[in-house]
DSSP file (Angstrom, degrees, kcal/mol; ACC not computed):
  #  RESIDUE AA STRUCTURE BP1 BP2  ACC     N-H-->O    O-->H-N    N-H-->O    O-->H-N    TCO  KAPPA ALPHA  PHI   PSI    X-CA   Y-CA   Z-CA
    1    1 A M    >         0   0    0      0, 0.0     3,-0.7     0, 0.0     4,-0.3   0.000 360.0 360.0 360.0 -55.0   -3.5  -23.3   55.6
    2    2 A H  G >   +     0   0    0      1,-0.2     3,-2.2     2,-0.2     6,-0.2   0.889 360.0  63.8 -68.1 -35.6   -0.6  -20.8   56.1
    3    3 A A  G 3  S+     0   0    0      1,-0.3    -1,-0.2     4,-0.1     5,-0.1   0.739  95.0  61.4 -58.6 -23.7    0.7  -22.5   59.3
    4    4 A S  G <  S+     0   0    0     -3,-0.7    -1,-0.3     3,-0.0    -2,-0.2   0.605  81.5  98.6 -78.4 -13.5    1.4  -25.6   57.1
    5    5 A L  S X  S-     0   0    0     -3,-2.2     3,-1.3    -4,-0.3    -3,-0.0  -0.628  73.4-140.4 -78.3 131.8    3.9  -23.6   55.0
    6    6 A P  T 3  S+     0   0    0      0, 0.0    -1,-0.1     0, 0.0    -3,-0.0   0.739 100.0  43.4 -67.2 -22.8    7.5  -24.2   56.3
    7    7 A E  T 3  S+     0   0    0      2,-0.0     2,-0.2    -3,-0.0    -4,-0.1   0.404  84.9 124.2-102.3   3.6    8.7  -20.6   55.9
    8    8 A F    <   +     0   0    0     -3,-1.3     2,-0.3    -6,-0.2    -6,-0.0  -0.469  31.3 166.8 -76.5 136.0    5.5  -19.0   57.4
    9    9 A D        -     0   0    0     -2,-0.2    -2,-0.0     0, 0.0    -6,-0.0  -0.973  20.1-159.1-149.7 126.4    6.1  -16.7   60.4
   10   10 A M        -     0   0    0     -2,-0.3    -2,-0.0     1,-0.0     0, 0.0  -0.867  25.8-115.7-111.0 146.5    3.9  -14.3   62.2
   11   11 A P        -     0   0    0      0, 0.0     2,-0.1     0, 0.0    -1,-0.0  -0.303  38.0-100.5 -65.5 160.3    5.2  -11.3   64.4
   12   12 A T     >  -     0   0    0      1,-0.1     4,-2.4     4,-0.0     5,-0.2  -0.366  31.6-108.1 -74.7 162.2    4.4  -11.3   68.1
   13   13 A D  H  > S+     0   0    0      1,-0.2     4,-2.6     2,-0.2     5,-0.2   0.892 122.1  53.2 -62.4 -36.3    1.6   -9.1   69.3
   14   14 A E  H  > S+     0   0    0      1,-0.2     4,-2.7     2,-0.2    -1,-0.2   0.930 107.9  49.7 -65.2 -41.2    4.2   -6.8   70.9
   15   15 A Q  H  > S+     0   0    0      1,-0.2     4,-2.5     2,-0.2     5,-0.2   0.922 112.6  47.9 -60.5 -42.6    6.1   -6.5   67.6
   16   16 A V  H  X S+     0   0    0     -4,-2.4     4,-2.4     1,-0.2    -1,-0.2   0.902 112.3  48.5 -65.5 -41.0    2.8   -5.6   65.8
   17   17 A H  H  X S+     0   0    0     -4,-2.6     4,-2.3    -5,-0.2    -2,-0.2   0.928 112.9  46.6 -70.0 -40.1    1.8   -3.1   68.4
   18   18 A L  H  X S+     0   0    0     -4,-2.7     4,-2.2     2,-0.2    -2,-0.2   0.894 114.0  49.3 -64.4 -40.3    5.3   -1.4   68.4
   19   19 A A  H  X S+     0   0    0     -4,-2.5     4,-2.4    -5,-0.2    -2,-0.2   0.920 110.2  49.9 -64.9 -42.8    5.3   -1.3   64.6
   20   20 A A  H  X S+     0   0    0     -4,-2.4     4,-2.6     2,-0.2    -2,-0.2   0.917 109.8  52.2 -58.6 -45.3    1.8    0.2   64.5
   21   21 A E  H  X S+     0   0    0     -4,-2.3     4,-2.7     1,-0.2    -1,-0.2   0.922 109.0  49.6 -57.3 -46.4    2.9    2.8   67.0
   22   22 A S  H  X S+     0   0    0     -4,-2.2     4,-1.5     1,-0.2    -1,-0.2   0.907 111.3  48.0 -62.0 -41.0    5.8    3.8   64.8
   23   23 A F  H  < S+     0   0    0     -4,-2.4     4,-0.5     2,-0.2    -1,-0.2   0.873 110.2  53.7 -64.1 -37.6    3.6    4.1   61.7
   24   24 A R  H >< S+     0   0    0     -4,-2.6     3,-1.3     1,-0.2    -2,-0.2   0.945 109.6  47.9 -63.8 -46.5    1.1    6.2   63.8
   25   25 A L  H 3< S+     0   0    0     -4,-2.7    -1,-0.2     1,-0.3    -2,-0.2   0.803 110.1  52.0 -63.1 -29.1    3.9    8.6   64.8
   26   26 A L  T 3< S+     0   0    0     -4,-1.5     2,-1.1     1,-0.2    -1,-0.3   0.511  82.2  95.6 -83.5  -4.0    5.1    8.8   61.2
   27   27 A A    <   +     0   0    0     -3,-1.3    -1,-0.2    -4,-0.5    -2,-0.1  -0.142  68.5  84.5 -81.7  41.7    1.7    9.7   59.9
   28   28 A D  S  > S-     0   0    0     -2,-1.1     4,-1.7    -3,-0.2     3,-0.3  -0.952  72.7-140.5-146.8 126.6    2.4   13.4   60.0
   29   29 A P  H  > S+     0   0    0      0, 0.0     4,-2.1     0, 0.0     5,-0.2   0.833 102.6  52.2 -55.1 -39.1    4.2   15.4   57.3
   30   30 A T  H  > S+     0   0    0      1,-0.2     4,-2.8     2,-0.2     5,-0.2   0.907 109.1  50.6 -68.5 -39.1    6.2   17.6   59.7
   31   31 A R  H  > S+     0   0    0     -3,-0.3     4,-2.2     1,-0.2    -1,-0.2   0.839 109.6  50.7 -67.4 -30.7    7.5   14.5   61.5
   32   32 A I  H  X S+     0   0    0     -4,-1.7     4,-2.1     2,-0.2    -1,-0.2   0.879 112.0  46.7 -73.7 -36.9    8.5   12.9   58.3
   33   33 A K  H  X S+     0   0    0     -4,-2.1     4,-2.8     2,-0.2    -2,-0.2   0.955 114.2  48.4 -63.6 -49.6   10.4   16.1   57.2
   34   34 A V  H  X S+     0   0    0     -4,-2.8     4,-2.0     1,-0.2    -2,-0.2   0.927 113.8  45.9 -57.2 -47.7   12.1   16.3   60.6
   35   35 A L  H  X S+     0   0    0     -4,-2.2     4,-1.3     2,-0.2    -1,-0.2   0.870 110.9  51.0 -65.0 -38.2   13.1   12.7   60.6
   36   36 A W  H  X S+     0   0    0     -4,-2.1     4,-0.6     1,-0.2     3,-0.2   0.908 110.0  51.7 -68.9 -39.9   14.4   12.8   57.0
   37   37 A A  H >< S+     0   0    0     -4,-2.8     3,-1.0     1,-0.2     4,-0.5   0.894 107.3  53.1 -56.0 -41.1   16.5   15.9   58.0
   38   38 A L  H 3< S+     0   0    0     -4,-2.0    47,-0.8     1,-0.3     3,-0.4   0.732  99.3  62.7 -71.6 -24.5   17.9   14.0   60.9
   39   39 A L  H 3< S+     0   0    0     -4,-1.3    -1,-0.3    -3,-0.2    -2,-0.2   0.749 100.2  55.5 -66.1 -21.4   18.9   11.1   58.6
   40   40 A Q  S << S-     0   0    0     -3,-1.0     2,-0.2    -4,-0.6    -1,-0.2   0.691 128.4 -63.0 -84.8 -21.0   21.2   13.7   56.9
   41   41 A G        -     0   0    0     -4,-0.5    -1,-0.4    -3,-0.4    42,-0.1  -0.811  69.3 -44.0 150.8 167.5   22.9   14.4   60.3
   42   42 A E        +     0   0    0     -2,-0.2     2,-0.3    -3,-0.1    42,-0.2  -0.199  59.5 172.7 -60.4 145.0   22.5   15.7   63.8
   43   43 A S  B     -A   83   0A   0     40,-2.3    40,-3.3    -5,-0.0     2,-0.1  -0.994  29.0-117.4-157.1 157.7   20.5   19.0   64.2
   44   44 A S     >  -     0   0    0     -2,-0.3     4,-2.2    38,-0.2     5,-0.2  -0.428  36.7-107.3 -90.1 170.6   19.0   21.4   66.7
   45   45 A V  H  > S+     0   0    0     36,-0.5     4,-3.1     1,-0.2     5,-0.2   0.934 118.9  53.9 -64.1 -45.2   15.3   22.2   67.1
   46   46 A A  H  > S+     0   0    0      1,-0.2     4,-1.6     2,-0.2    -1,-0.2   0.889 111.1  44.0 -57.8 -40.5   15.8   25.6   65.5
   47   47 A C  H  > S+     0   0    0      2,-0.2     4,-2.3     1,-0.2    -1,-0.2   0.899 113.5  49.7 -73.1 -40.8   17.4   24.2   62.5
   48   48 A L  H  X S+     0   0    0     -4,-2.2     4,-2.5     2,-0.2    -2,-0.2   0.888 108.2  55.3 -64.3 -37.3   14.8   21.4   62.1
   49   49 A A  H  X>S+     0   0    0     -4,-3.1     5,-2.2     2,-0.2     4,-1.2   0.921 109.5  46.8 -59.5 -45.2   12.0   24.0   62.4
   50   50 A E  H  <5S+     0   0    0     -4,-1.6     3,-0.4    -5,-0.2    -2,-0.2   0.922 114.1  47.1 -64.7 -45.1   13.4   26.0   59.5
   51   51 A L  H  <5S+     0   0    0     -4,-2.3    -2,-0.2     1,-0.2    -1,-0.2   0.871 117.7  41.7 -67.9 -35.2   13.9   22.9   57.4
   52   52 A A  H  <5S-     0   0    0     -4,-2.5    -1,-0.2    -5,-0.2    -2,-0.2   0.588 106.4-124.9 -85.9 -10.0   10.4   21.6   58.1
   53   53 A G  T  <5S+     0   0    0     -4,-1.2     2,-0.3    -3,-0.4    -3,-0.2   0.887  70.7 119.4  68.1  40.0    8.7   25.0   57.8
   54   54 A A  S   <S-     0   0    0     -5,-2.2    -1,-0.3    -6,-0.2    -2,-0.1  -0.890  71.4 -87.9-134.6 162.2    7.2   24.7   61.3
   55   55 A A     >  -     0   0    0     -2,-0.3     4,-2.2     1,-0.1     3,-0.3  -0.428  36.1-121.8 -70.5 143.9    7.4   26.6   64.6
   56   56 A P  H  > S+     0   0    0      0, 0.0     4,-3.0     0, 0.0     5,-0.2   0.861 111.4  55.3 -52.7 -41.0   10.2   25.5   67.0
   57   57 A T  H  > S+     0   0    0      1,-0.2     4,-1.6     2,-0.2     5,-0.1   0.885 108.6  48.2 -65.7 -34.6    7.7   24.6   69.7
   58   58 A A  H  > S+     0   0    0     -3,-0.3     4,-2.5     2,-0.2    -1,-0.2   0.919 111.5  49.3 -67.1 -43.1    5.8   22.3   67.5
   59   59 A V  H  X S+     0   0    0     -4,-2.2     4,-2.6     1,-0.2    -2,-0.2   0.900 108.4  54.7 -62.6 -40.0    9.0   20.6   66.3
   60   60 A S  H  X S+     0   0    0     -4,-3.0     4,-1.8     2,-0.2    -1,-0.2   0.895 108.7  46.8 -62.5 -38.4   10.1   20.2   69.8
   61   61 A Q  H  X S+     0   0    0     -4,-1.6     4,-1.9     2,-0.2    -2,-0.2   0.920 112.9  50.2 -67.5 -42.5    6.8   18.4   70.7
   62   62 A H  H  X S+     0   0    0     -4,-2.5     4,-2.5     1,-0.2    -2,-0.2   0.910 109.8  50.5 -59.6 -42.1    7.1   16.2   67.6
   63   63 A L  H  X S+     0   0    0     -4,-2.6     4,-2.8     1,-0.2     5,-0.2   0.884 106.8  55.5 -65.9 -39.2   10.7   15.3   68.6
   64   64 A A  H  X S+     0   0    0     -4,-1.8     4,-2.4     2,-0.2    -1,-0.2   0.941 110.4  44.9 -58.7 -49.2    9.6   14.4   72.1
   65   65 A K  H  X S+     0   0    0     -4,-1.9     4,-1.5     1,-0.2    -2,-0.2   0.910 113.3  49.1 -63.8 -43.8    7.1   11.9   70.7
   66   66 A L  H  <>S+     0   0    0     -4,-2.5     5,-2.5     2,-0.2     6,-0.9   0.878 110.8  52.2 -65.7 -35.5    9.6   10.5   68.2
   67   67 A R  H ><5S+     0   0    0     -4,-2.8     3,-1.6     4,-0.2    -2,-0.2   0.929 106.4  51.7 -65.0 -43.8   12.1   10.1   71.0
   68   68 A L  H 3<5S+     0   0    0     -4,-2.4    -1,-0.2     1,-0.3    -2,-0.2   0.849 108.3  53.6 -61.5 -31.0    9.7    8.2   73.2
   69   69 A A  T 3<5S-     0   0    0     -4,-1.5    -1,-0.3    -5,-0.2    -2,-0.2   0.496 116.8-115.5 -81.1  -4.9    9.1    5.9   70.3
   70   70 A G  T < 5S+     0   0    0     -3,-1.6    -3,-0.2    -4,-0.3    -2,-0.1   0.686  85.7 116.4  80.2  17.2   12.7    5.2   70.0
   71   71 A L  S   <S+     0   0    0     -5,-2.5    15,-2.3    -6,-0.2    16,-0.3   0.721  77.7  23.7 -88.5 -24.6   12.9    6.8   66.5
   72   72 A V  E     -B   85   0A   0     -6,-0.9     2,-0.3    13,-0.3    13,-0.2  -0.901  67.3-152.1-133.0 165.0   15.2    9.7   67.4
   73   73 A K  E     -B   84   0A   0     11,-2.4    11,-2.3    -2,-0.3     2,-0.4  -0.952  10.3-141.4-135.6 155.7   17.8   10.3   70.1
   74   74 A G  E     -B   83   0A   0     -2,-0.3     2,-0.5     9,-0.2     9,-0.2  -0.911   6.3-162.5-120.8 144.9   19.0   13.5   71.7
   75   75 A R  E     -B   82   0A   0      7,-2.5     7,-2.3    -2,-0.4     2,-0.3  -0.967  16.8-140.9-127.8 118.0   22.4   14.6   72.9
   76   76 A R  E     +B   81   0A   0     -2,-0.5     2,-0.4     5,-0.2     5,-0.2  -0.589  20.5 176.1 -81.7 131.8   22.8   17.5   75.4
   77   77 A E  E >   -B   80   0A   0      3,-3.2     3,-1.9    -2,-0.3     2,-0.3  -0.886  67.2 -55.2-136.8 101.4   25.6   20.0   74.9
   78   78 A G  T 3  S-     0   0    0     -2,-0.4    -1,-0.0     1,-0.3     0, 0.0  -0.495 120.9 -18.4  63.6-127.6   25.4   22.7   77.4
   79   79 A T  T 3  S+     0   0    0     -2,-0.3     2,-0.3    -3,-0.1    -1,-0.3   0.495 124.1  86.4 -87.0  -4.5   21.9   24.3   77.1
   80   80 A F  E <   - B   0  77A   0     -3,-1.9    -3,-3.2   -36,-0.0     2,-0.5  -0.712  62.0-152.7-103.1 150.6   21.3   22.8   73.6
   81   81 A V  E     - B   0  76A   0     -2,-0.3     2,-0.5    -5,-0.2   -36,-0.5  -0.967   9.6-160.3-113.4 130.1   19.9   19.5   72.6
   82   82 A Y  E     - B   0  75A   0     -7,-2.3    -7,-2.5    -2,-0.5     2,-0.2  -0.965  10.8-153.4-117.3 132.1   21.0   18.0   69.3
   83   83 A Y  E     +AB  43  74A   0    -40,-3.3   -40,-2.3    -2,-0.5     2,-0.3  -0.644  16.5 171.8-106.3 155.2   19.0   15.3   67.7
   84   84 A S  E     - B   0  73A   0    -11,-2.3   -11,-2.4    -2,-0.2   -45,-0.1  -0.964  44.1 -83.2-150.3 165.2   19.7   12.5   65.3
   85   85 A A  E     - B   0  72A   0    -47,-0.8   -13,-0.3    -2,-0.3   -14,-0.1  -0.455  41.6-124.0 -72.1 148.3   17.8    9.4   64.0
   86   86 A A  S    S-     0   0    0    -15,-2.3     2,-0.3     1,-0.2   -14,-0.1   0.851  72.2 -37.1 -68.6 -36.8   18.0    6.5   66.4
   87   87 A D    >>  -     0   0    0    -16,-0.3     3,-1.1     1,-0.0     4,-1.0  -0.971  68.1 -75.0-172.5 179.6   19.5    4.0   63.9
   88   88 A N  H 3> S+     0   0    0     -2,-0.3     4,-2.4     1,-0.3     5,-0.2   0.676 118.1  68.4 -68.6 -18.5   19.7    2.7   60.4
   89   89 A H  H 3> S+     0   0    0      2,-0.2     4,-2.4     1,-0.2    -1,-0.3   0.875  97.8  53.7 -65.5 -32.6   16.3    0.9   60.8
   90   90 A V  H <> S+     0   0    0     -3,-1.1     4,-2.6     2,-0.2     5,-0.3   0.924 107.4  50.7 -61.4 -46.7   14.8    4.4   60.9
   91   91 A R  H  X S+     0   0    0     -4,-1.0     4,-3.0     1,-0.2     5,-0.3   0.937 111.4  47.1 -56.1 -50.7   16.5    5.2   57.6
   92   92 A G  H  X S+     0   0    0     -4,-2.4     4,-2.3     1,-0.2     5,-0.2   0.906 112.1  50.2 -58.9 -43.4   15.2    2.1   56.0
   93   93 A L  H  X S+     0   0    0     -4,-2.4     4,-2.0     2,-0.2    -1,-0.2   0.945 116.5  39.2 -60.2 -49.7   11.7    2.6   57.2
   94   94 A L  H  X S+     0   0    0     -4,-2.6     4,-2.7     2,-0.2     5,-0.3   0.917 114.5  52.4 -71.1 -43.1   11.5    6.1   56.0
   95   95 A A  H  X S+     0   0    0     -4,-3.0     4,-3.3    -5,-0.3     5,-0.2   0.939 110.9  48.8 -58.8 -44.8   13.3    5.6   52.8
   96   96 A Q  H  X S+     0   0    0     -4,-2.3     4,-2.8    -5,-0.3     5,-0.2   0.917 110.8  50.3 -60.7 -44.0   11.0    2.7   51.9
   97   97 A A  H  X S+     0   0    0     -4,-2.0     4,-2.3    -5,-0.2    -1,-0.2   0.939 115.3  42.6 -63.2 -44.3    7.9    4.8   52.7
   98   98 A L  H  X S+     0   0    0     -4,-2.7     4,-2.5     2,-0.2    -2,-0.2   0.917 112.7  52.4 -69.3 -42.6    9.1    7.7   50.5
   99   99 A H  H  X S+     0   0    0     -4,-3.3     4,-1.9    -5,-0.3    -1,-0.2   0.927 111.8  47.5 -57.7 -43.9   10.2    5.4   47.7
  100  100 A H  H  X S+     0   0    0     -4,-2.8     4,-2.5    -5,-0.2     5,-0.2   0.926 110.5  51.8 -61.3 -44.3    6.7    3.8   47.8
  101  101 A A  H  X S+     0   0    0     -4,-2.3     4,-2.9     1,-0.2    -1,-0.2   0.907 108.6  50.6 -60.3 -41.6    5.0    7.2   47.8
  102  102 A E  H  X S+     0   0    0     -4,-2.5     4,-2.7     2,-0.2     6,-0.2   0.890 110.0  49.7 -63.2 -39.7    7.0    8.3   44.8
  103  103 A H  H  X>S+     0   0    0     -4,-1.9     5,-2.1     2,-0.2     4,-0.8   0.885 114.1  45.4 -65.7 -40.9    6.1    5.1   42.9
  104  104 A V  H  <5S+     0   0    0     -4,-2.5    -2,-0.2     3,-0.2    -1,-0.2   0.899 114.3  49.2 -67.9 -43.2    2.4    5.7   43.7
  105  105 A D  H  <5S+     0   0    0     -4,-2.9    -2,-0.2    -5,-0.2    -1,-0.2   0.897 121.1  34.0 -65.2 -42.8    2.6    9.3   42.8
  106  106 A R  H  <5S-     0   0    0     -4,-2.7    -1,-0.2    -5,-0.2    -2,-0.2   0.446 104.6-123.9 -93.6  -0.4    4.3    8.7   39.5
  107  107 A D  T  <5 +     0   0    0     -4,-0.8    -3,-0.2     1,-0.2    -4,-0.1   0.882  54.4 163.2  60.3  40.1    2.5    5.4   38.8
  108  108 A L      < -     0   0    0     -5,-2.1    -1,-0.2    -6,-0.2     2,-0.1  -0.538  44.1 -99.7 -84.9 155.1    5.9    3.6   38.4
  109  109 A P    >   -     0   0    0      0, 0.0     3,-1.8     0, 0.0    -1,-0.1  -0.433  33.2-112.2 -73.6 155.5    6.3   -0.1   38.6
  110  110 A A  T 3  S+     0   0    0      1,-0.3    -7,-0.1    -2,-0.1    -2,-0.1   0.789 113.7  55.6 -60.0 -30.5    7.4   -1.6   41.9
  111  111 A G  T 3  S+     0   0    0      2,-0.0     2,-0.6     0, 0.0    -1,-0.3   0.494  77.9 108.5 -83.9  -1.5   10.8   -2.7   40.5
  112  112 A D    <   +     0   0    0     -3,-1.8     3,-0.2     1,-0.1    -4,-0.1  -0.641  34.1 168.5 -80.6 112.7   11.9    0.8   39.3
  113  113 A H        +     0   0    0     -2,-0.6     3,-0.2     1,-0.1    -1,-0.1   0.239  47.9 101.3-110.7  12.6   14.7    2.0   41.5
  114  114 A A  S    S+     0   0    0      1,-0.2     2,-0.6     0, 0.0    -1,-0.1   0.843  83.9  39.1 -62.8 -37.5   15.7    4.9   39.3
  115  115 A H  S    S+     0   0    0     -3,-0.2    -1,-0.2   -16,-0.1    -3,-0.0  -0.900  78.4 116.1-125.5 101.5   14.0    7.6   41.4
  116  116 A H        -     0   0    0     -2,-0.6     3,-0.1    -3,-0.2   -17,-0.1  -0.979  67.7 -82.2-155.1 155.6   14.0    7.4   45.1
  117  117 A P        -     0   0    0      0, 0.0     2,-0.1     0, 0.0   -18,-0.1  -0.243  58.1 -98.1 -52.7 142.8   15.3    9.4   48.0
  118  118 A R        -     0   0    0      1,-0.1    -3,-0.0     2,-0.1   -23,-0.0  -0.422  33.9-170.2 -63.5 138.1   19.0    8.7   48.8
  119  119 A T              0   0    0      1,-0.1    -1,-0.1    -3,-0.1   -24,-0.1   0.266 360.0 360.0-117.0   8.5   19.4    6.2   51.5
  120  120 A S              0   0    0    -29,-0.0    -1,-0.1   -80,-0.0    -2,-0.1   0.414 360.0 360.0-117.7 360.0   23.1    6.5   52.1
């Protein structure tokens, strides 16, 4: 039935797997906080730990997983590593998730864009 629709398109198995892995990694409140902070600009582990209210060692482990998934990138400067979000796709993904959560929490209609996290 769906295959007969001219605009119908299914993602590849690899795309589905990679998307599921990204969602799995984002299914943690600390990771969401860290990633949102990185969308505001580059940061160190110590600063991210303070912003997320977590231990630096825990944040470092979260960052390692997010980096392996391609959601964040690191830049070494001397003995420090500064992290940032990998690209604007990450911004869109996280902004949409937070926007959806706010609508569910406030029981807002889907078309209401008045209250959502800034994405620029």
